[in-house]
N, C-alpha and C positions, 0 to 999 in steps of 0.2 A: 773181440773188443781189441782196439787197436794196440799195437805195441809201443807206441808213441811214449817218449817218457814223460810228456805232461799228463796231468788227473783232466780226465771228461768231466765236462760241467755236471754231471752226475756225483763222480766221485766227490768232486770239490765240495759241492752242496751237501752229499752226506756229510762229510767229513767235517765241515765246519758247525753243523746243526748238531750232530752227535757231539762233538765236542764242547757247545754251548751246552747241553744237556748234564753232560757228564760235570762241566765245572758248576753249573748251579748247586748240583747235590754237594761238592766239595766244598764249596762256599760256606753251605751249612754247618760244615765239621771244623773249619778252618777259622771262621769269621770269630769265635767266641774265645779264642785261644789268647789274644793277649790282652782281652780285659775279663775272663771269666773267674780268675782266682779269687781277683780283686770284689767283684760282686757276690761271689760266694761267701766272702767272709761276713756278710750280713744276712745270711739264710740262715734258719736253723740247722744245724750240721757242715755249715760250709766252712767251719776253719779249720777242718781235718784234711790236709794236703791229699790223704789218701783218697779219700771220698771225692775230691775234686779231679784225681787223676780219674776215677773210676766213670765219673760224670761225663769226662772229653771222652773217656774211651768206650764207654758204654755202646756210642752207637757205631764202632769197629765191634763190637762183640757180634750184635746181632746180624751187621753186615756178612762177619766170618761165617755164622750159622746157616745163614739164608743163601748166600752166592751160590753153593751147588745146586738147591732146588730148584730156585730162579733159573739158572742157567741151563738146568735139564728141562724146567719148565718152558724155557724159550726154544729148544730144540725142538718140540711136540706141539708147541699152538701158536707158534710165531713170536717174533721180539716186539712187536708194538703193543701187545694187551700186556706182556708182562713191564713193561715200561711204564703203560699207563698206571697198571695197579701200584708198582712202585711207588712212584710220585705222587699219588694220593695219600699212601700210607704214610708215607715223608710229611706231607702236609699237617696231617693228623697229629704226629709227634710233634710237629713245631708248636703247635696250638697248644698241647698237653704242656710242655716246658715254656712257654711263655707268659701261662697262668700259673705255674709251680710256687708253692707258698715255701717250699722249703729244699735243701738238696736231694731228698729223694725222691720228690716227684720230678723233679729236673733229670735226674737219672732215669725215669722212667718215661719220658719226654724224649730222651735220647735213644732210648732203646727202640723205642718206637720210629722213631728217626731211621734209625741203621736198619730195621725192619724192610724199609722197602730198597731190597739190595738189587739194583738194577745192572750195577758194573759192569758184571757177565754179559748179560745182555746185549747192552750197549756197544761192548768192545766186540762182541761176537758179529755185532750188526753191522760196525764199521767194515770187519772182515768180509761180511757177506756182500759189502757194496762196494770194495775197492779190489783192485787187481794185485797180485801179490807184488808185481814192481812197482806200485804205487803204495803199498800197505804200511811202509815204514813213514812214510810221509803222512798217512793219516793218523799214524799210532804218536808220532811227533807233535800232530797238531795235538792229540790229546793230552801227552805231556807236556807239552808248551800251556797249553790251557791249565792243567793241574798246579805248573808253576806261576802262572801268570794268575789263578783264583788265589793261591797262596801269598801271593804279593800283596793282591789289593783287597784280601780280607786282612791283613797286617797293617796295610796302610788307611783303610776306612773303619776299620773296627774300633777306633776310638773315637772317631766323629761320629758314628752311630751311636756309641754308648753314649755321649752328651747329650745328642738328639733325642733318642728314644729309649735308652735304656737296654740291657742286657734280653730283658721279655722282648722289646720291640723289635732286636735284630733277631729273636726265635720268629716273631710273626713275620717278619718280613722272609726269612727266609721259607716259610711256608708258602708266601702267596710267589715268589720266584717257583716252586717246584709246581705250582698249578700252573703259571706260566710256561713250564717246560713240557707240559702236555699240551699245549695249543702249540708249541714250534713241534713237535713230534706228530702232531697231526696234521698242521698245515705245510710245513717244508721237508720233512724226511720221505724221503721214499722208501717203497714198500722193500723188502728183502726178498731175494727168490728164496722161494720154497724148496726145503731141503725134503727128498722122499723119505718116509717113515721106516726105521730099522726096528722091526720088531722083536722084542725081547732080548735085544742087547744092551740094554740102561746099563746093568750091574758089571757086567763084562768089560764094558768098555769104560767105566768108572774104574775100576780094578786097575785095567791097564793103562790107563790116565794117572793112577797114584803110584802106581810100581813104576814107571818111565823114568829111567834115571838122569837122563836129558832134563825132561819139565821137573824132576824133584830140585835140579840145581837152580831154576828159574825159581821155584815156588819158595824154596829158601831165602834166593835173592830179594823176593819181593817183601817176606817176613822181614827181614833184616832191615832194608831201607825204612818201611813204613815205622818198624817199632823205633829205629834211630831216631828218624825225624820228630815220634810224639815225645820221645824222652828229652830231645834236646830243647822241645819248647816247652817243657815244663822248666828248665834252668836258663835257657840264654835270654828272657825277659827277666829276670831278675841281675844276671850277669851285666845286662846292659845298665839296668838302674843301678848296680852298684857303680858303675863305671861311670855313673854322674848323668846318665841321660832319665829324664822323665819318661812315664809310659805313654804319654801324649806326643812323645817326639821320636818315637822307636821308628816311625816310617823313615825317618831323615836316613836311617839307615838299611832299613831294608830295601826302599824304593832301588836307589843305586845299585844296591848287591844283583836284585831281581833282573834290572834291564842288563846289566854285565853278565851276568849269567846265559840269558837268553841270545846273545852275541855269542858267547864261547861256546855254547853248546852245539853251534852251527856245523861246523866242521866233521866232526863225529857222524852227526846227523844225514849229512849229504853222503857220506859215504858208507850207509847201512845197508846199501844194497850189495856189497860186496863181502862174502862172508868171511874171508880170513881180516878183512880191515874193521869189519864190526868186530871180531872175536878179540883183537889188540886193544882196539876203543874201550868194548865193555870191560875188559881185563883191568886195563889203567885207569878206568872209573872208578871203579872196586877199590885199588890201590889207593888212589888219590883221596877217597872218602876215609879210609883207615889211616893214610897220614895226616889228613887235616883233625882226627878225632884225638889221634894221640900227641898232636901239636896244643889241642885246646887247653890244657892246665897253665900253659905258659903263654898264653893270649888274654886270658882273663885281666881284668882291671884296665884296659886301656880301648878305647873306642874302635880306633883305627887296627889295632891288631885284631878286633872281634871282628870287624867288618871284612879282613883278611878272610878270617874263619869262615866266616859266613859263605863268603864268592868259593871258598874252595869246597865247600860242602853243595852247594846249589849248584855250582857246574855238573858233576858228576852225577849230581842227584837227578836232575833234570835230563840228563843224558840217558841215564839208565829208567828212569821212568818212560821215556821212548820206547828204549831198545827191549824190554822185556817184556810188554805185549806183544810185540812184534815177532820174537822168538818164539813166544808160546803159541802165536796162530800159527805160525809155519809148522812148528813140530806137531800140533795137534789136529789127528782124524778129523775132514771135513763134517762127516755123520754126527761128530761129539764135539764140534769146536764149544758149544755155550757150556756144555760140561767141563769141559777142559778149563775154559776162563771160569768159571763158577769156582771151580777148585782154586787157582790160581788167585782169583778174588777174595774169595774165603781168607784165603792164607793172608793175604795184603792186609783187609781188616782186622785180622787176628792179631797180627804185627801191631797195627795201629792200637787195637785197645790193649795189647800186653806191652807195647811202650810207652803207653801215656799211665797206666796203672802202675809200674814198675819206675819209670820217670819219678811221680810222684812220692812215691815210698822211699826209694833211694835219695833222692833230694833232701828228704824231710829228715833223713837217718846220718845221710854222709856226706851231703853237699853234692856239689858238682862233680867232683872226685867219683863218688857212685855212679854218675850217669855216665861218664867218660869210660870206666871200666867195664859198664853194661853194653854200651854200642861199640868197643873195641872190641869186644870178644867176638859179639854176632857177626863182626864185618870180616874179623879175622878167619872165622869159618869160612864164609860167604870166598874170601879171594882163596883158599884153597881147593874149594869146589868148583870156582870160576875157572880156573886153569884147566880143568880136565872137560870143559863145556866142548859141544861140537855145534856148529851154526849150519846148519841146513843150505843149500842152493836155493838161488829163487826160481818158481817155478816158472815154465816158457810162458807167457801171455797167451790168450788164446783169442 
């Protein structure tokens, strides 16, 4: 490939298409956040905030369990078949959740949704189809898609709830998953086949598991998503308590997300330079921690809560792009799917742990419990991040 600083048409097409598929999956996780707790009050068992947290986070639990085998599977049989299977399983889970008569069947549907664990295969396929010099841009597209999907979910969720209700939202996410199969089939090129490496699966996994640099990144993605999910048990209540009706929350989320995308660009544009990437990375973790510690003093005022959300989402979007970029640089080529599978498993375990802990802590200790939980995770991450190593970008071929 050329060493040009621009993406090739194939790289651009693959990055856009795979980002879209990633976004479709995460839309199913995010879109229920603003409305599910209120909907659950009308379901048998739904008045218990701990069960609500489990229903939200169950998606992440099966994602966490299955990302490693799905990533390993994608190394052996190819990325596309794994993505097809995962999207189909997600669609089935969406149907179960849509038809659920009580909170327990919703939890079952969320477990099935999460069982379509394709994130590792999608990220590995993105790495397969892009040069290292362009990979940060491709991962930034995925990171931006995550943030954009989150913002879109928060904006459209109250409107969808009024139009079709939460069961209808679940059904829509299932249809979108089936649409993702069509996108993969029609628009995403095949990844280059990697030669099989016989008998090395367990050894590769052990090497990945014990690599200290990958371990730093894995803790980081756990902390990032645990904090996100715990906060969004508490943030909707904080906005409501500050006088903003749930149907109006988009008026806060929309400008915050637009501004955060603009402000994330300078760090991402410099992500190809190892030392600058490292500095931006550590600064982003520090900003997350500082904003978190400031949250108790920002409650009760919509402007201050908006400032907190901006301080959260700028570094969140930066880190969401940098973490998979660094993981794919550090992972061996023949075990990239397994490495990203472990990374994605830990990410979604963070989603599960954060949602359950957020529901439990908010139920018993309010916002203070959520803040302490997040601050501890982020403080540990900051200490680990200081010792991180950023490998240089491999020369383009």
